[in-house]
Structure formats: C-alpha cells, structure tokens
N, C-alpha and C positions, 0 to 999 in steps of 0.2 A: 686590784683597783688602785689608782694612783693616790699617793699620800696627799692630804690637804695642805694648804699653804701654811698652816700653823705648825707643821711637823718640823723637827730639827734636822731631818734627813736631807732636806733640800736647802742648799745654801742660798741666802738672800741675794737678790740682784744688787750688784755694786752700783750705787748711784750717789752723787754728791748731795743732792737735795730732792728727795722724792716728793716733798710737799710742793715744791715749785712745779714739778711735772704734773701733779694733779691739778694745781691751779691753772697751769697753761692749757691742760686738756679741757677743763671746764670753760675757759675763755674761748677756746677754739670751737667747742660745741655751740656756745652762745653766738659766736660770729657766724657759724654756718646756719643757725636758725634765722638770723637776719637775712641771709641770702636766699633761703628757701621760701620764706613767707613774708610778704609785705605787711600783712595784718599783724604778724608777730612783732615786726619792727615798730609799727605805729603804736601797738599796745604797750610795748616796752617803754617807748619814749613817754607816752602819757602816764604810765605808772611811775616812771622815774621822776617826772616833773611834779606829779602829785605828792609823791613821797618826800621829795626835797622841800616842797612848800610846807607840808605838815611838820617836818623836822625843824625847819627854820623857825616856824611859829612856836614850836615847843621849846626850842632853845632860848628864843627871845623872852618868852613868858617866864621860863625858869630863872634866867639871869636877872630880869627885872624884879620878879617876885622875891628872889633871894636877897636882893638889895633892900627891898621895902619891908618884907615880912618873911624873914628866913625860916622861922619855926613853922608857920602855916604852909609855906612852899615845900619844906621838907616832908610835912605830913601828906600833902597832895602827891608829891613825887613817890612816896612809899606806896600809896594805894595804886596809882597809875602804873608804876613800875611792876608791882606784883601782878596786875592784870596783863601787862605786856608779856611777862614770862609765861603765865598761864595760856595766853594766846599762842605762843610758840609751841606749847605742849599739846594743846587741844586741836588747833586748826589742822595739823597734819592727820589727826585721827578722823576729823570730819571729812577730809578729802580722801581718807583711807590710803595714806601714803605721803611721802615727801618727794622732793625733787630727785628723780631717779636717773638724771642724765649721766651721773657717775655711779652706776650701780655696782656695789661690791661683788656681786656674783659674776660680773664680767672679768674680774681679776683672779678668779679661783685658780686658774692654771699657771699664774705667775708666782714665783717664789718670793712673795712679799710678806715680811713678818706682819702679824696681825695688828700690833700696836702702830706700826708705821702706816699700815693700810687705813686704820681708823683716823689717824691724824690727817692723812691726805684727803680722805672722804669728808672729814669735818671741815677742813679749809675750803674744799671745793663746794660743799653745801652752803657755806656762808657767802659765796660769791653770787650776787644777784641783788635785785632791788630790795627784798625784805632784809637780807643780811646787811647790806650797805646802809639802809635807812636806820635799822636798829642800832648798829654800831655807832653811827654818827649821832643819833639821838641820845644814846646812853652816855657817851663821852661828853657831848655838848651840854646836856642838862646837869652834868656833875659840876659845871662851873657856876651853878647857882650859889655855891658856897665860896665865891671868889673873894668875898670880904672876910672870910674866916678860914685862913690857911690850915688851921688844925683840923677842920672838917673837910677841907678840899681833898687832902690826900686820901682819907678813907673813902670819900665819894668816888674818886677815880679808881681806886682798887675795887670798890663795889661794882662800878660800871663794867670793868674788865671781867670780873667774876660773873656778873649777871649775863653778859654776852656769852661767856663760856657755858653757863648753865642753859641758856636758850638753845645753843647749837647741840651740845652733848645730850641734854635732856630730851630734846625732840627726836634725835636719832635713836637714843636708847629706848624710849617709849614705843616708837613706831616699829623698831626692829623686834622688840620683845612681843608686841601684839600682832605682828604681821601674820604669823601662822594662824592665829585665831580669826583674823579679819579675812582670811582667804575663803572662809565658809560664807556662802551667800546668805544663809539664814541669819548668821550673826550680824552681817552688814545691814540687813533689813531691820533687825531689832534695834541696832544702834541708831539707824536713821529715824525710826519712830520715836525713840527716846529723845533725840535731839530736836526734831522738827516741832514738837509741841511747845517746849519752852521758848524756842525761837519765834514761833508764831504768836505766842502770848507775851512777847517782849514788851510791847507798848503798855498793856495794862499792868504788867509787873513793874515797869519803870514808874508809872503813875503812882502805884501803891507805895513803892519805895520812896518816891519823892515826898509823898504826904507824911510817911513815917519819919523821914529825915527832917522835915520841917518841925514836926512835933518834938522829936528828940533834941533838935537844936535849941528849941525854946526851953526845954528842961535842963540842957547842959550849959546854958548861958552863951549860946552862939555857935556858929559853924566850926570855929576852932576847937570848941569843946568836943563836938562830935568826932572830928578828925583825930583829936588827941586820943580819945577812947578807942577808936578803930585802929590807929597805927600802933598803939601799945600791944595789940594782939598780932597784927600783920607783920610788924617789924621783927618778931621772933620766929616767923615762919621762913622756910627756905626761899620763898618768893619775895618777901619783903626785907629780908636781912641785908641784901646789898645796899639798900637805901637807908635802912635803919642804922647802919654803921655811921653814916655822916650825921644823922640826927643825934645819935648818942654822943659823938665827938663834940657836937655843938654844945651839948649840955655837960661836957667834961666827964662823961661816964665812960671811962676807958675800959673798964671791965666789960661793960656792955658791948663796946666795939670789938674786943677780943672774942667774946662769946659768939657774937653774930658772925664774925669772920670764920670761926670754927664751924658754925652751922652751915655757912655757904660752902666752905671747903669740903666738909663731909658730904654735903649733897652732891657736889660736882664729882667727888670721888665715887660715891655710890652710883651715880648715873653712868660714869665711865665703866665701872665694873659690870653693871647690868648690860650696857651696850656690848662690852667685850664678850660676855658670856653668850648673849643672844646672837651676836654676829658669828661667833665661832661655831655655835650649834647650827646656824643657818647655812654656813659654808661647808661644814663637814658632813652634815646630815640634812640636806635640803628636803623639805616636806613636799611630797607629791600632792597635786590637786586631787582631792577625793572625788570619786565618781560614784554615782548611785543610779540605780535603775528604778524608774517610777512605774507604777502600775497604771498605765494609761489605757482607757477604753474609748474607742472611737476618736474623732477629731474635734470634739467640742462644738463651738459655735460654727466652725467651718462646715460641719455636716448639715447645717440647716440653711446654708447659703445656696440660693438658686439663681444667682446672677453674678457677674464680675464685681459690681458695686457691693453686693451683699457679702462676697468673699472678703473684700477689703474691709468692710465694716466689721465682719466677724474677727478678722485678724486684729484690728484696732481695739475692739472690745476685749480681746484676750490680753492685749498690752495693759489695759486699765486694771486688770486683775492680777497679772503676773509680773509685770515690769515695775521695779521700784521707782523708776523715773516718772511713771504715770500714776502708780498706785499711791505715791506720796500725796498727790493732789486729792485723792479721795479722803485723806486724813485732814487736809487743809480746808476743803470746802465746808464740811459740817461745823468747823470751828470758827469760820469767818464771822458769824454774828457776834461771837464773844468779843472780837476786836473792837466792836462799836458799842455793844450793849453794856459791857463792863464799865468803860469810862462814863457812859451815860448814867448808869446806876450810881457810880461813885461821885458824880457831880453834886455840888451843894444844891439844896432845894431852890435857892433863889436863881440858879442857873438852869431853870427848867427848859429853856430853849435848846439846850444841848441834847435833850431827849429826842428832838425832831431829826437829829442826825441819823437816827436809826433807820430812817426811810431810805437811805442809800444802800442798805444791805443788799436788797434784791438787784438793783441795777449794777452795783459794783461786782457782785458775784457773776452776773451774766457777762459783764465785760471781761472779767478774769478768765472765765471758762472759754469764751470765744477767742480771746487773745492767746490763750494757751496752745491753740492749734497753729499759730503763726510760723512755727518751725517744725512741723510734724515730719517732713521729709528728712530734716537733719537728725531727728531721733531715730528714724529708720536705719540710717547709716547704710551699710552695704545691702540690706534687705530691699532697698529701693530698686536694686538691679533686677529683681523679679518683675517689677512693673514694666521696666524698659525692655527686658528680654522677651516678655510675652506679648508685647504690643498693646498693653492695657490702655484704653482711651483715657484722655485727661478727664472727661466727664465722670467716668466710673471711679477714677482715683479720687476726685474731689468729693463726690457724694459719699463714697465709702468711708472717707476719713471724717466727714462732717457728721454723719448720722449718729454715731455713739456720743459725741460731744453734745449734739443737739438734744438728744433724749436726756442725758445727764443734766444739761443746762436747764431744760424746761422744768425738771423736777425741783432743782434747787432754787431757781429764781421764783417760781410760784410759791413754794413753801416759805421762802425767806420774805417774800412780799407780805404774806399773811402774818408772819411773826412780827415784822416791823410795824405794820399797821396796828396789830394787837398791842404792841408795846407802847405806841404813842396814844392809842385809845381813840383813833379817828377812823372808824370803819368806812365813812363816806369817801375816804381817800384811796381805798383799796383798788378801784378800777384804774385810777391814774398811775399808781405805783406798779401795779401788775402789768399794765400796758407798756409802761416805760421799761420795766425789767426785761420782758420778753423781747421788746423791740431792740434794746441795746444788745442782748444776747445774739439775735439774728444779724444785726449790723456787724458786730465784732467777728462772728463766724464768716460773714461775707468778705470782710477785709482780709481775714486770715486765709480764706480759700484763694484769694487773688495773689496776695503778697508771698505766700509760702511757695507758690509755683515759680517765683522769680528770685527771691532772696532766701538764702540759707546761711547759717553760721554754725561754728563748732559748738557742740553740746557734749555732755558726758556720754560715752559710748555704752552700748548694752553691757550690763554687768558691773559698770562703774558706779561710784557714789553719785546720787542726784545732786550733791553739793559741789562736786568737783567742777572747777572752771578750767577748760582746756586752754593750753597756751595759744596766744595769738587771737583769742576770741573777743577781746574787749571792744576793739574798734568796729569789727564786723557786726557784733551784737548790737552796739549802739546805733549803727546805721539802719539795720534791718528792723529793730524794735522801734526806732524813732519813726520810721515811715509808717509802720502798722499802727502805732499809737495815734499819730497825727490824723491818719485817714479815719480810724474808728471814732475818734473824738469829734472830728469835723462832721461826719455823717450822722452821729448820734445827737448833735447839738439841737437840731429842730425838735426831736422827740423830747429832749430834756426841757426845752423852753415851753413846749405845749403842756407837759406835766406840771411844771412849776406854775404856769398860768392857771391851770385848773385848781391847784391846791391853794395857792396864795389868794386867788380871786374868789375862792369858795364857790366854784361853779361845778356842781355835781354832774350836770348834763355834759360838760366838756370832759369830765373824767370818763364817762361812758364812751364818748367819742375816742378818747385816748386808748381805751381798752381794745377798740377795734382797729384804730389807725396804727398803733404801735406795732402789733404783729404783722399787719398788712404791709406797711412800709418796710419793716425788717425782712419779710419774706421776699419782697421785690428786690431789695438790696442783695439778699442771699442768692437769688436766682442769677442776677448779673455778676455777682462776685464769683460764683462757680463757673459761669460761662467764660469770664475773663481768665480765671485760673486754668480752666481746661484748655483754652487756646494757647496760653503760654506754655503749658506742660506738653501739649502735642508738638509744639515747635522746638522746645528746648530741653526735653527730658534727658537726652544723652549728656548735654553740657552740664545740666544740674547734677546728674549722677557723678560726673567727673569732679565737680566741686566737693560733693559730699565725701567721696572716697579719698580726696586729697587732704581731708582734715587730719591733723596730728592727733 
C-alpha cells in the first residue's frame, strides 16, 4: 500500500508558494461555477451584495457607536462577535459539512506535507462570500476604537485572531466529527435536536426579551445588563478577541495579555485537533458502513392497485423514512406552540392577541399544501422512473397529493378545534374549519400545477434537510414566489368570507363557509391537478433534465 502524504519517505513537491496555488485553484473552481450555472451566478451576486450591505451597516454602526458610547459599543461587539464565531462553528455542522470544492482527499496522492496542505485548504476555504464578509466586518468594526489608539491595536489583533479561529475552528470541528456524521441515524438525531429549538425560536426570543427588560430594570439600564454579560463572555475563547479591546480601554493590560493567551491557546488547540483529524482521515479513511435490514414484503407498495396508488405509496414511504420529509412531521405538531405560547405570555390587557390563535388551522393547511410545490425536485433522479415508464401526469399528480391531503386534513381539522377551544368561541368553529380545509385544498391545487413547471435545487436524498444547494437562491425565490402569490390570491375570497362570518357574528354564514370552503377548494384542486397533469405530459423529459442538472 502506498505511503500517505504525511510520510517522510516521499519528498515534498517543490513549489514557491503552495498557498497561492490553492487560492488560484479555488478561484478557478468558482469561475467555472459561474460558467456552468446562471442561477449560481445570480445567487452569488445577490449574496455578495447583501453581505456587503450588512457589513457596511455594521462598520458604520460600530464606528459611530465607538465615538459616542465606546464602552457600550465594546460590550455589544463582544456579544455579537462571540455569536459570529459560534455561527462559523455550528452552521457547517447543521449543513453536515463545509465547502468541499477543495477537498483534502483529492490531494492524497500528492506529496504535500500535512501542515502546508492545511494552510492551503484553510486559505481556499476562506475565499467566498462568508469569508470575505467576515474578514471585512471583523477588521472594519475594530475601528470602533479609533478615538482610543491604545485599544485599537488590541482590537485589530483580536480581529485577526477571531478570523483565524473561525476558519481553523470550523475546519477542525467538522473534520473531527465527519466520521460520526457519516452515519445516517446520527444525522437524523442531530436534525431532531436542532429543529425543535429553531422552530420555537420566536417564543424563546420573546421570553428572553421579557427577561432582558426585567434584568435591565434591576441592573440600572441596558449597559448594566451588557456589562454583566460581557464580564463572562469576554473570558471565553469566543469573546476574548473583543474583550482585549475592552480591557485595554479600561487600562487592564493584564486582562489584555490573559485574553490574548486564551485566544492563542484556542487557535493552537483547534489547529492540533484539525491536524490529528485530517491525518487520520487521509491515512485511514473510514469506509461507509453497510447494514442489511430485515425487510418483509414491500410495505405500502404491496397495497397499491393502481399507478396513482403506487406513487402515493412511495410518497407515504418518504414521509416515514426520508429525513427531508419526516422533519415536517416534527414541525406540524409544534406549529400551535408558535402562536399559543406568545398568546399565553401576552399581558391580560392585550386579550385581542389571543384571537391570533385562530390562524393556526389555515396556516398549517397552507404550509402543508405549499410543501408539495417542489416534490419533483425532492425526487431527484427517482423521477426518471415516472418518465421511463410513461406514467401519466394525472396519476403522478394524484399520487403525490393524496398523502399530503390525508395528513393535511388531520392537522387542519385538529388545529381548528384547538384554536377555537383556546379562544373560547365555539360558534366560530364552522368558519375556521371551512377556511382551514379550503386553504389546504387551494394550496395543494397550486402546488400540483406549479411543481409540474418550476423546480429548484433542494438537498439531495441522504443530505441534511438544512443544506442549501449552491445556486439555489434565485431559482428558489422565483418558484416559491409564484406559488405563494397564486395560493394567497386564490385563498383570499375564502379568507374574506370567514372574516365576515366571525367579525359580523353571523353563525349562518359560518355554516355556509363550512360547506363552501371545502367545495371551492376541491374545485381548485381538480383544475390544479388537470393543469399540472397537462404540463407534465408535455414537458416531463425537460423537467427531468432540469432536476438531474442540479449540483
């Protein structure tokens, strides 16, 4: 077996500057991506402009704040900076990986010393919108201390150290955890652990905001809260880069030195972890584990007695086994909490907020219906089976809609009852239930039509549900914008009728809504499936080509 690249047996390649070669390689790959995909080019430009705008605002705010209130500005920068470093460490784990355009495994056969390989990969990994924006923001915001030269120098040193920690730390953590994240069950557990706090982010922020206000009153203002917080964060590896400037502003030079040592030790530790993990990955690559499952029969497919039934059975299987679908099964039951928790936490005098709970059913119906707007994109190459077997567009549309329809009816009806019970107005139940079912059917109708025409890149089978494919931003905005506009436009008459019945206190109109909502929704679903079937019968091969060309 050939010696690994880290062995001293192989002489290193003679090169004047290996780092420049890695940077040139990354830029070449980026340029080729522009030529290969128009959507990637548009997405890159949009992301770059957005990042530049946010960076400019952050720098202006830091410079102006540093001149007016340097102590408070330093406290805010310490907290925000620590969050930025944590984002660099956590986001790659959420996406189950980092930018792999310069994958170290591709250089295994080249006699490149490991440390030089790490430097090259680190520099290449910093090239891109996130790296450029982060570096510019870190250096720019350091000039918040422009009126205090003694603090400006530690601030600039901290900015450089923070950027090094971002790049090296993210590489070290992802390389170390990569073998563990190769297991599908591990990825699914991490997804579950992440999706729940993300889904409940709004109630959590509301709770923290109330606690912040109470603490600020006790601490004598916002500055007092920030002071207590930064005293702790400033001594962590994530806050130390900014804590150095704050300590220098207060002439605490011992604190500056100690924080610098904390930052340096953290960077050195991250480098050693990355070196150890990368060396192990290159010398002893872990093979993907295989396992044989005890499968009996073919599950739902064994009960299918028609082409549409077979498609429905396969789609239902996705809901149970594919994390990209099954993640939604975790989200739907938690959706009432997004609205009920803020309503419960509202002060008694703001009782009107409780009525917002009535939107739980219609909102859930719209989310479930809209979730089918890119079902073919989630199929990826599996859609070729529909094209190769000559499956009719009508069977394809109905087969994909049936599982979501059954799931949607269960949740919308249940949530309508819960919302009316929470508000305490049972006479409104017919209106709310009719609106919820009607919105569900209308959203499914729009998805049945638009998904046969518009597709956009999504995480491929086996990938993280959080992963955003390259070049997907602009295409996603266009496709989702069309679907949203159509579903909202078609659902507006149903919403107006339900609001009229509730606000006007017209129980008879509520019963009319209970019948009219599902009937109008069913009519829209019928025509939506017909339109989608015709589009699919005419353009299925072209649609398959779009899907298979996704990166």
